[in-house]
C-alpha positions, -999 to +999 in steps of 0.1 A: +046-511+398+033-477+388+018-473+353+043-469+325+033-442+300+041-446+263+042-414+243+038-407+206+073-411+189+064-386+161+036-365+147+009-382+126-025-398+125-031-423+153-050-455+146-059-488+163-037-518+153-066-534+135-060-508+107-024-518+101-021-536+067-002-566+081-018-595+100+012-599+123+005-564+138-032-562+133-036-597+147-015-586+177+009-614+172+037-591+182+018-575+210-007-548+218-006-510+213-015-484+187-002-473+153+006-439+138+008-428+102+037-403+105+038-368+091+074-361+104+106-380+098+121-379+133+114-408+156+119-400+193+119-424+223+083-431+235+097-437+270+129-439+290+149-471+288+177-491+271+179-496+233+176-534+230+174-539+192+182-516+164+190-535+131+215-522+106+186-512+084+173-489+112+137-495+102+127-505+138+138-501+173+130-517+207+133-501+241+133-519+275+120-498+304+134-500+339+104-523+348+114-548+320+087-538+295+098-541+259+083-516+234+088-520+197+084-492+171+084-505+136+085-477+110+062-487+082+053-521+068+077-541+047+104-515+053+130-541+061+134-548+024+147-512+019+179-523+035+184-491+054+177-468+024+161-436+037+169-444+074+195-429+097+200-443+132+210-417+158+216-442+186+231-476+190+219-508+208+228-506+245+222-468+247+203-455+276+177-429+264+151-406+279+116-401+267+118-377+237+154-384+228+160-387+190+164-423+179+160-425+141+156-401+112+140-412+080+131-397+047+093-398+044+093-397+006+119-424+002+103-448+027+068-441+014+078-450-021+096-482-011+072-495+016+038-512+016+026-486+041+040-459+064+017-471+092+039-475+122+029-498+151+040-490+186+035-522+206+044-539+239+059-571+226+052-592+257+020-587+276+025-614+302+015-600+336+007-566+320-025-547+311-028-519+286-051-489+288-055-469+256-054-431+262-056-418+226-085-420+203-079-422+165-070-388+151-041-364+149-013-368+174+019-349+182+052-362+193+052-366+231+014-370+234+003-399+256-007-430+236-013-456+263-004-467+298+009-501+309+002-515+344+013-547+361+045-567+365+064-578+334+073-615+333+090-637+307+109-607+293+137-612+268+163-607+295+147-633+317+145-656+287+181-653+279+191-659+314+169-689+316+185-704+286+218-706+306+254-708+296+251-745+288+230-735+258+256-711+246+283-738+250+261-762+230+258-738+202+296-736+199+300-774+194+289-799+169+282-828+193+247-837+204+242-831+241+214-845+261+233-854+292+235-818+303+197-816+309+178-833+337+166-868+329+130-858+336+133-829+311+146-844+278+160-818+255+156-820+217+171-797+191+175-790+155+200-770+136+192-753+103+203-725+079+179-696+076+174-684+040+148-656+048+161-627+027+160-603+057+167-628+084+147-629+116+132-595+116+099-585+133+075-606+113+092-640+114+102-633+151+065-628+159+056-660+142+081-680+161+073-664+194+036-671+189+043-707+182+066-711+212+039-697+235+015-724+224+036-751+241+045-758+277+081-766+267+110-743+275+122-733+241+152-712+230+169-701+198+207-699+194+229-681+169+263-665+169+271-682+203+242-665+220+207-678+231+173-662+233+139-671+248+118-683+219+088-666+234+103-632+232+101-613+200+127-588+211+151-615+222+148-632+188+154-600+169+184-592+192+201-624+180+207-606+147+201-636+125+206-629+088+202-648+056+226-677+055+231-678+093+228-711+112+201-712+138+198-737+167+163-745+180+162-763+214+134-772+237+131-793+269+102-806+289+068-819+279+060-817+242+095-805+234+097-824+201+065-809+189+076-774+199+108-777+179+089-791+149+065-762+152+093-736+153+109-752+122+076-750+104+073-714+116+104-704+096+091-722+066+058-703+070+078-671+072+095-679+039+062-686+022+048-652+035+080-635+023+077-651-012+040-643-014+047-607-006+070-605-037+103-602-018+120-627-041+131-648-011+137-678-033+148-674-069+146-711-074+113-727-064+131-758-053+150-740-026+136-745+009+137-721+038+164-741+056+184-773+057+169-793+086+188-825+080+209-820+112+192-825+145+199-825+183+223-795+185+245-807+156+257-776+137+265-780+100+266-757+070+239-761+043+243-796+028+252-803-008+224-810-033+217-846-040+235-845-074+265-827-059+262-798-083+263-763-069+253-732-089+271-699-087+277-666-105+304-665-132+332-641-123+357-654-148+346-678-175+364-711-182+366-748-175+389-766-151+394-799-134+414-802-102+416-810-065+401-789-038+425-769-017+417-745+011+437-717+028+429-708+063+429-672+075+435-670+112+420-642+133+446-616+143+442-609+180+446-574+194+445-559+229+422-530+236+443-509+260+475-493+249+508-486+266+506-449+262+494-427+233+529-417+221+542-453+221+511-467+203+511-439+177+547-446+169+540-483+166+511-477+142+530-452+120+560-476+118+537-505+109+522-485+081+557-476+068+566-513+068+534-523+050+539-496+024+574-509+017+562-545+014+532-536-009+555-517-032+578-548-034+548-570-042+536-545-069+570-546-085+568-584-090+534-584-107+516-571-138+496-540-145+464-553-128+483-561-096+500-528-096+467-509-099+451-529-071+480-524-048+480-487-057+444-486-044+455-504-012+482-478-007+455-451-009+435-469+018+467-472+039+472-434+038+435-425+039+433-394+061+399-403+075+410-438+086+443-425+101+426-397+119+401-420+134+428-444+145+449-416+160+419-404+179+414-438+194+451-441+203+448-407+221+419-421+240+441-449+254+435-477+229+463-499+215+475-493+179+460-526+167+426-520+184+425-484+170+435-495+134+409-523+133+381-500+147+389-472+122+389-497+093+357-513+104+340-479+106+349-472+070+337-507+061+304-499+077+301-468+056+309-487+024+284-515+032+256-489+035+262-477-001+239-485-030+268-490-054+277-527-054+311-519-070+320-497-041+306-522-015+330-547-029+360-525-018+353-539+017+377-568+009+404-543+001+399-525+034+401-559+052+432-567+034+449-534+044+436-540+080+453-574+082+486-561+067+489-535+094+478-558+122+504-584+111+531-557+109+522-546+145+527-583+155+560-584+138+547-607+110+538-605+073+516-625+050+538-649+030+545-637-006+542-672-020+517-697-005+523-733-019+495-752-035+492-788-047+492-794-085+460-784-103+445-768-072+409-756-071+408-730-043+376-733-023+368-707+004+341-684+018+360-654+006+395-644-006+415-612-001+435-597-030+468-602-012+459-639-005+453-645-042+485-627-053+504-649-028+492-681-044+513-700-070+493-692-101+510-719-121+493-745-098+460-728-094+434-739-120+402-724-106+386-705-077+353-712-060+339-688-034+307-690-013+304-652-015+323-626-034+315-600-060+319-600-098+336-567-098+357-573-067+395-569-069+398-607-064+376-612-095+396-586-115+429-603-105+416-637-114+406-625-148+440-610-154+455-644-143+429-662-166+417-683-137+381-696-141+362-683-111+328-689-096+313-668-068+281-669-048+282-707-045+267-705-010+275-724+022+274-758+005+310-755-006+320-760+031+309-796+027+333-803-002+361-824+011+397-811+009+415-829-018+383-840-037+384-839-075+359-814-088+349-799-122+345-762-123+324-751-153+326-713-152+309-711-186+276-725-172+282-714-136+283-749-120+306-767-096+305-805-098+316-817-063+313-854-069+318-861-106+321-896-120+353-908-134+339-906-169+328-870-164+363-861-151+380-877-181+356-859-205+362-826-188+400-830-189+397-837-226+377-806-231+402-785-212+430-798-234+410-792-266+404-756-254+441-750-249+449-762-284+421-741-299+434-711-279+469-715-294+455-717-329+431-687-325+459-667-309+480-671-341+449-663-363+439-632-343+465-609-359+446-610-392+414-591-401+382-609-393+357-620-419+328-644-417+328-676-437+310-658-466+335-629-466+314-604-446+338-580-427+332-580-389+355-559-367+365-571-333+376-544-309+385-544-272+371-527-242+399-509-223+405-491-190+442-483-192+473-484-212+481-520-201+447-531-214+456-514-247+489-534-249+471-566-242+445-558-269+472-554-295+488-586-286+455-604-288+447-591-322+421-564-314+414-541-343+409-510-321+393-499-289+356-501-290+351-486-255+376-467-233+361-465-198+373-431-188+354-430-155+382-448-137+401-415-140+373-397-121+362-420-093+378-431-060+397-397-056+393-364-038+396-340-068+387-342-105+415-351-129+431-322-147+432-317-184+469-325-185+464-357-165+436-369-188+456-360-219+486-380-207+463-410-200+445-408-234+477-402-254+495-432-238+466-455-247+464-441-283+502-446-286+498-482-274+471-488-300+492-473-328+470-467-359+440-485-345+408-466-337+403-453-302+366-448-291+366-428-259+334-429-239+327-396-221+327-400-183+299-423-172+296-412-136+270-403-111+241-425-099+258-457-089+293-442-094+293-412-070+321-387-070+334-374-037+342-340-052+308-334-067+277-324-047+256-351-064+222-356-047+214-388-028+197-411-052+167-433-042+173-453-074+208-446-087+202-465-120+174-441-128+190-409-116+217-384-125+242-405-144+261-407-177+255-377-201+230-363-176+258-358-151+281-343-178+255-318-188+247-309-152+284-302-146+296-289-180+330-278-167+339-314-160+328-324-195+347-294-211+379-304-194+376-340-206+367-330-242+396-306-244+420-334-233+404-359-257+405-335-287+442-328-281+452-364-285+476-368-315+473-374-343+444-349-345+410-365-351+422-400-342+398-402-312+362-410-317+338-399-289+310-419-274+281-404-253+268-427-225+232-431-214+216-412-243+178-410-242+170-383-267+184-361-295+187-330-274+215-346-253+235-353-285+230-318-298+241-303-265+273-323-265+280-316-302+276-279-295+302-280-268+326-300-290+323-274-318+330-246-293+362-264-280+374-272-315+372-235-323+390-226-291+420-249-296+421-246-334+412-281-344+398-285-379+397-323-382+363-340-382+355-356-349+333-388-351+306-389-325+286-419-314+257-426-290+254-455-266+222-475-268+217-484-232+180-476-227+148-488-245+142-451-254+175-449-273+169-482-290+134-473-302+145-439-315+178-451-330+169-440-366+164-404-353+196-405-332+216-417-363+208-384-380+230-367-355+258-392-348+282-413-369+277-446-352+259-464-324+273-487-297+250-510-278+257-513-241+240-546-235+245-547-197+225-516-190+201-522-219+192-556-203+186-542-168+165-514-180+145-536-204+139-563-178+136-539-148+162-560-130+192-546-112+222-564-129+240-563-095+212-579-076+225-613-062+191-630-065+184-617-100+219-621-115+210-653-133+179-637-149+194-605-163+202-622-196+208-601-227+195-629-248+160-623-235+138-618-266+127-584-254+163-572-253+170-588-287+140-569-302+156-536-291+190-547-305+173-555-337+156-521-338+189-503-334+208-525-358+182-522-386+183-485-381+220-485-386+217-507-418+191-483-432+213-452-424+245-469-437+261-464-404+279-488-381+262-504-351+285-520-326+279-540-293+303-533-265+285-549-236+293-583-220+270-602-245+295-594-273+318-621-258+291-647-253+295-674-279+258-681-280+251-644-286+276-638-314+256-654-343+224-636-332+241-603-331+257-608-365+223-620-378+206-588-366+231-566-385+258-558-359+292-555-376+315-546-347+319-564-314+340-550-286+351-574-258+378-578-231+412-581-247+416-618-237+384-627-255+394-613-289+411-644-304+382-667-295+355-643-309+375-639-342+378-677-344+341-682-340+331-655-365+352-671-391+331-703-388+298-685-393+277-676-424+258-643-421+227-657-439+226-686-414+230-661-386+202-640-400+178-669-401+187-680-366+182-645-352+148-641-368+137-674-351+151-663-318+131-630-319+099-651-318+109-673-287+095-668-252+126-666-230+164-663-228+166-700-219+148-709-252+170-686-271+202-702-257+189-737-263+181-728-299+215-713-306+233-742-289+214-766-312+223-745-342+260-739-338+269-772-320+304-779-307+320-760-336+308-728-321+323-734-288+345-706-276+380-717-267 
């Protein structure tokens, strides 16, 4: 064939591969070529061909030329860990492109700050039968300049490798039965199935390691996933499988040294995990975790096995303890046809299905409580979303069926949500899937049952759960929920909390091995699922559950009286609220006021800002529900990880450190003025206390105070307005004494204070277990703020999640905190615990804990100190 020219994909500084700071590239494990340190953020095609791989993170792209040559461009080093941040793909896999066509745009600043290096290798991933002639010396290069030429005939390409694997391999992957008979007797096949736990799956680096190992054997080796197979010698083919963390991978080889080849490929994935961990990617939070579960061999597919002790660890979504039998619900795939029966017919079908779904959702909402009504209201918004409906109608007009169009439109919106930084918004994906299934069932003339029967004392075990599936379950029979995935702020978790059902999420694929009907113990206080408990453990757990129920009834009766410690010290227990129904629940549970009204729920997930009258109505209804009890209203905590569609907020590389809280309010003062006017008009005048979020210095307080004084003068208010500051940053905690000169009280937001102190994203799935507010460093900051409050004679409260932690309560009281604000349901238990504590004992315990080395040591020390009497009901 004629020489294939490879051109520079962008402007920059050209270098040899030896200078790339990654041995996989510099050692030419992926292939040969050159590298460019880019000075422009637009990547164009270096040659004509087909886009073979383009991961969702858009940090790399592979092109296959007409001659079968695969060329990989990998933007920067270690950019896969950015998860797509800073990248924007302009094409899709399968697209046919010409040299110079735009493929990817990327933000140089964002990628440079998040990557090990911007050095970008441009390599031919399989040099079999090819020779490469470098045409560019190191130095400046412009997009379109010739980099190198490739001559020869490509062999062993990804395409050939996939074809060679054959359909028998794909069939094997779909079964769970060993199969040797389908290979020739003189070429025995061996295989092994495993679960990949590499954080970024099989991207370029691990793919190169595997391909290099496969090439060192004479055996014909292939990898299988998602029902597809790939030549194990082809980097591009391996990447094209799209293997992600948690996916099952089948390794198969036949011929001479096949067993050694399989063993080497398994070792290759283990090596990749070690490299990932050494690079600081946090691939394994627990050092005992291995890269894969290799206990299944020969093409047997199985999910990750259970630990030897049968105990799975997860993330607590709703605390509690339960004993019951495993029950599963199956969600069948709803089939749709692609081609429609005419645009007018399909549009009418879709519109009628939406009408039917709306009517049904409204009926379901009428049968449930406030939480269910709010979630269904969100589903109705998704059902009528103009962007979703417009996309569906466009597809119908193009000849697609109503079902195909609706699913495609919903999945497009899901893709947009999954690309967001905000984990709370990403968790709305389940709601979209729920609305999708409702409409597809309606199109098929069906509807999800409104009441799905369960056995007595059922523990629901599933990979995931949709909100409508949970509301359709018999809550009287459901004692716990255990999910392999899920999110702590998902609507399923919120519903479960409202139903007071202990819930664990993030338990992993091991729960698939728990037998249906098996008796299990769900400890959603410690985050563990015991899948094979002894009879003695079951009886002990059942006794503990009964004791909790008795204590709950007792504490519920006691909760209506004021709360004092055993020595008479007054401690107020308030409730965190989000709406008027929360306020009603708080009163029933004995809350002495609202310690934190989260007003941001009025501002997010809508197209326009709430008006003054809308806000006043919401605040006034909550104040009325609370009666004479105090109402502490937090000013809108939006921006950063809580974007507003109607505000031109800038894209944030790190939302937690960006324009959020009071910074957003001061940047958009009109929004803050409207909210303040509404808050100050709540009757009786002066009954609302205001709380400023994300304070870092006095200037922010003075700016807000100045606006409050202006509005008071405008609307004729003379009552004194109490103003507080949230302690959510180390800066605020360390300057608390100065802040207290300008405010009337402080409220510690332990969730944010913990993540900023420990430099750990509290929403990160692999760090969730380590973002513990009882870390001594966090306690030191709480102590600083509390002691400043004592010295100033002003109240210091805690309104974060740690306020409801039974092991944290004595420490907080010992440090000087005299107000705790928790979810309404937790008020009775916290009051009950406080009444059993002496402040002097708490002070001594707190001082000891400040000297300990870790959160684990603190928790152990408190557990030894308070014993069973301190157990929260």
